[in-house]
C-alpha positions in Angstrom: 17.5 -24.0 -6.7 18.1 -26.1 -9.8 16.9 -25.4 -13.3 15.9 -29.0 -13.5 13.3 -28.5 -10.7 11.2 -25.5 -11.6 8.8 -24.3 -9.0 5.0 -24.2 -9.1 3.0 -21.0 -8.4 2.1 -22.3 -4.9 5.7 -23.0 -3.9 6.8 -19.6 -5.2 4.1 -17.9 -3.3 5.2 -19.6 -0.1 8.8 -18.9 -0.6 8.4 -15.2 -1.5 5.3 -14.2 0.5 3.6 -13.1 -2.8 0.0 -14.2 -3.2 -0.9 -16.7 -5.9 -3.4 -14.1 -7.1 -0.6 -11.5 -7.5 1.6 -14.1 -9.4 -1.3 -14.8 -11.7 -1.7 -11.0 -12.3 2.0 -10.6 -13.1 1.6 -13.5 -15.6 -1.5 -11.9 -17.2 0.2 -8.6 -17.8 3.4 -10.3 -19.0 5.5 -8.9 -16.2 6.7 -12.2 -14.7 5.7 -15.1 -17.0 6.5 -18.7 -16.0 8.8 -20.4 -18.4 7.0 -23.7 -18.5 4.0 -25.9 -17.6 3.7 -29.2 -16.0 2.1 -32.1 -17.8 -1.1 -31.2 -15.9 -0.9 -27.6 -17.2 0.3 -25.9 -14.0 2.6 -22.9 -14.3 6.2 -23.5 -13.3 9.1 -21.1 -12.7 12.7 -21.4 -13.6 15.7 -19.8 -11.8 15.6 -16.9 -14.3 11.8 -16.4 -13.6 12.4 -16.2 -9.9 15.3 -13.7 -10.3 13.0 -11.5 -12.4 10.3 -11.8 -9.7 12.7 -10.6 -7.1 13.7 -7.7 -9.3 10.0 -6.8 -9.6 9.5 -7.0 -5.8 12.5 -4.8 -5.2 11.3 -2.1 -7.6 7.8 -2.4 -6.1 9.3 -1.8 -2.6 10.9 1.3 -4.0 7.6 2.6 -5.2 7.8 2.0 -8.9 4.5 1.3 -10.8 4.2 -2.0 -12.6 4.4 -0.2 -16.0 7.7 1.5 -14.9 9.1 -1.8 -13.8 8.2 -3.5 -17.1 10.1 -0.8 -18.9 13.1 -1.1 -16.7 13.3 -4.9 -16.9 12.7 -5.1 -20.6 15.2 -2.4 -21.6 17.3 -4.2 -24.2 20.3 -2.0 -23.4 20.5 -3.1 -19.7 21.9 -6.3 -18.4 21.3 -8.2 -15.2 24.3 -6.7 -13.4 23.3 -3.2 -14.4 19.8 -3.8 -12.9 21.3 -5.0 -9.7 23.6 -2.0 -9.5 20.6 0.3 -10.1 18.6 -1.4 -7.5 21.4 -1.1 -4.9 21.8 2.6 -5.7 18.0 3.2 -5.3 18.0 1.2 -2.0 20.9 3.2 -0.6 19.1 6.4 -1.5 16.0 5.2 0.2 17.9 4.2 3.3 19.5 7.7 3.4 16.0 9.3 3.1 14.6 7.1 5.9 17.5 8.1 8.1 16.7 11.7 7.5 13.0 11.1 8.3 13.9 9.3 11.5 16.0 12.3 12.5 13.2 14.7 11.7 10.7 12.7 13.7 13.0 12.5 16.7 13.6 16.2 16.6 9.8 16.8 16.5 9.3 14.4 19.4 11.9 16.1 21.5 10.3 19.5 21.0 6.8 18.2 21.9 5.2 21.4 20.7 1.6 21.2 21.8 -1.4 22.4 19.8 0.6 23.6 16.7 -0.5 22.5 13.2 2.1 21.0 11.0 3.5 23.3 8.4 3.8 22.1 4.8 7.5 21.6 5.2 7.0 19.5 8.4 4.4 17.4 6.7 6.8 16.7 3.8 9.5 15.7 6.4 7.2 13.2 8.2 5.1 11.9 5.3 7.6 12.1 2.5 8.1 14.3 -0.6 5.0 12.8 -2.2 2.7 13.9 0.6 -0.5 15.2 -0.9 -2.6 15.7 2.3 -3.5 19.3 1.4 -4.0 18.9 -2.3 -7.7 18.1 -2.1 -8.7 20.4 0.8 -10.7 22.8 -1.3 -12.4 19.9 -3.2 -13.3 18.1 0.0 -14.7 21.2 1.7 -16.8 21.9 -1.4 -18.2 18.4 -1.3 -18.6 17.8 2.4 -18.2 21.2 4.1 -21.9 21.3 5.2 -21.8 17.9 6.9 -21.3 17.1 10.5 -18.5 14.7 9.7 -16.5 17.5 8.0 -17.0 19.9 10.9 -16.0 17.2 13.4 -12.9 16.3 11.3 -11.9 20.0 11.2 -12.4 20.4 15.0 -10.4 17.2 15.9 -7.6 17.7 13.4 -7.1 21.3 14.6 -6.1 19.8 18.0 -3.6 17.3 16.7 0.0 17.9 17.7 3.0 17.0 15.7 3.3 13.8 17.8 -0.3 13.0 16.9 0.4 13.3 13.2 3.5 11.1 13.6 1.5 8.5 15.3 -1.3 8.7 12.6 1.3 8.1 9.9 2.8 5.2 11.7 -0.6 3.6 12.4 -1.6 4.1 8.8 1.5 2.4 7.5 0.8 -0.6 9.8 -2.8 -0.8 8.7 -2.0 -0.6 5.0 0.7 -3.2 5.4 -1.8 -5.5 7.2 -4.4 -5.0 4.5 -1.8 -5.9 1.8 -0.7 -8.9 3.7 -4.3 -10.1 4.1 -4.8 -9.8 0.3 -1.6 -11.6 -0.4 -2.6 -14.5 1.9 -6.0 -14.8 0.4 -8.0 -13.6 3.4 -11.7 -13.9 2.5 -14.2 -11.0 3.0 -16.6 -11.9 5.7 -14.1 -14.0 7.6 -13.2 -13.1 11.2 -9.8 -11.9 10.1 -11.2 -9.8 7.3 -13.8 -8.3 9.7 -11.0 -7.4 12.1 -9.1 -5.6 9.4 -12.3 -3.7 8.4 -12.8 -2.6 12.0 -9.2 -1.4 12.2 -9.8 0.6 9.1 -13.0 2.1 10.6 -11.1 3.0 13.8 -8.5 4.9 11.7 -11.3 7.0 10.2 -13.0 7.3 13.6 -10.0 9.2 14.8 -11.1 12.1 12.6 -14.9 11.8 12.8 -17.5 9.4 14.0 -17.6 6.7 11.3 -20.4 4.2 11.4 -20.6 1.2 9.1 -22.8 2.9 6.6 -20.4 5.8 6.4 -17.5 3.4 6.0 -19.3 1.6 3.1 -19.7 5.0 1.4 -15.9 5.6 1.8 -15.2 2.1 0.3 -17.4 2.9 -2.7 -15.4 6.1 -3.2 -12.2 4.2 -3.1 -13.1 2.1 -6.1 -14.8 5.0 -7.9 -12.0 7.7 -7.5 -8.9 6.9 -9.5 -6.7 8.7 -6.9 -7.8 6.4 -4.1 -7.5 3.4 -6.4 -4.0 4.3 -7.4 -3.0 4.8 -3.7 -4.1 1.3 -2.7 -3.2 -0.5 -5.8 0.3 0.9 -5.8 0.7 -0.8 -2.4 -0.5 -4.1 -3.8 -2.4 -4.8 -7.0 -6.1 -5.4 -6.3 -5.9 -3.8 -2.8 -8.6 -1.2 -3.5 -11.2 -3.9 -4.3 -10.1 -6.0 -1.4 -10.5 -3.1 1.1 -13.9 -2.4 -0.4 -15.0 -6.0 -0.2 -14.0 -6.6 3.4 -15.7 -3.3 4.5 -18.9 -4.2 2.8 -18.9 -7.7 4.1 -18.2 -6.6 7.6 -21.0 -3.9 7.4 -23.5 -6.6 6.2 -22.5 -8.8 9.2 -23.2 -6.0 11.6 -26.7 -5.1 10.2 
């Protein structure tokens, strides 16, 4: 790539797999700001801009928030080589952790213990150290404990084996990756692909309790209203919470 041939937003999006919307967002928050403009006023990226974008994407993959990434990249005491060394160390740590998780999953699968609930330690092994699945149990029971959905969820989850939970985690990762990919590619709510994603989401909830489209819309509204859900989805991809909400609502309207 030559500095004499800076790239437009569209070309950068195609080369990196990052949506134009996300690139505009990074520009708006001054995280990755294109160095120049064409005569027509379009954003253009230099080699240094693209290098910064790749650093951002690496840190995002490692789970850093955009605010943390901005602090890391704009630290006046750190040079480019220092950042690359830090990224390599973090990636090596993550690879080691993934290897440990694979070993833990394989051990659980080999045991095939049927009908036993996961302990907190086992959940941390499978879902990661930041697993918060039990944190809101009391709150959820207080809000929905009298509903049929809550009772159904409790009955079904009580029968899940370790292998079931492993499969649920894997399916959830695949679904969230597909949702983020749809957002990055500009999939429009109401389109066939968006409706398929919404149905996949509904199926993931249906695993725990019967989830009709009205119930799914209620969940979508909660996602955008509750900062905890918003953070979960937006940490995966900026704007993902709203995207999930919009495709669910559009799909439900098409079914009515």
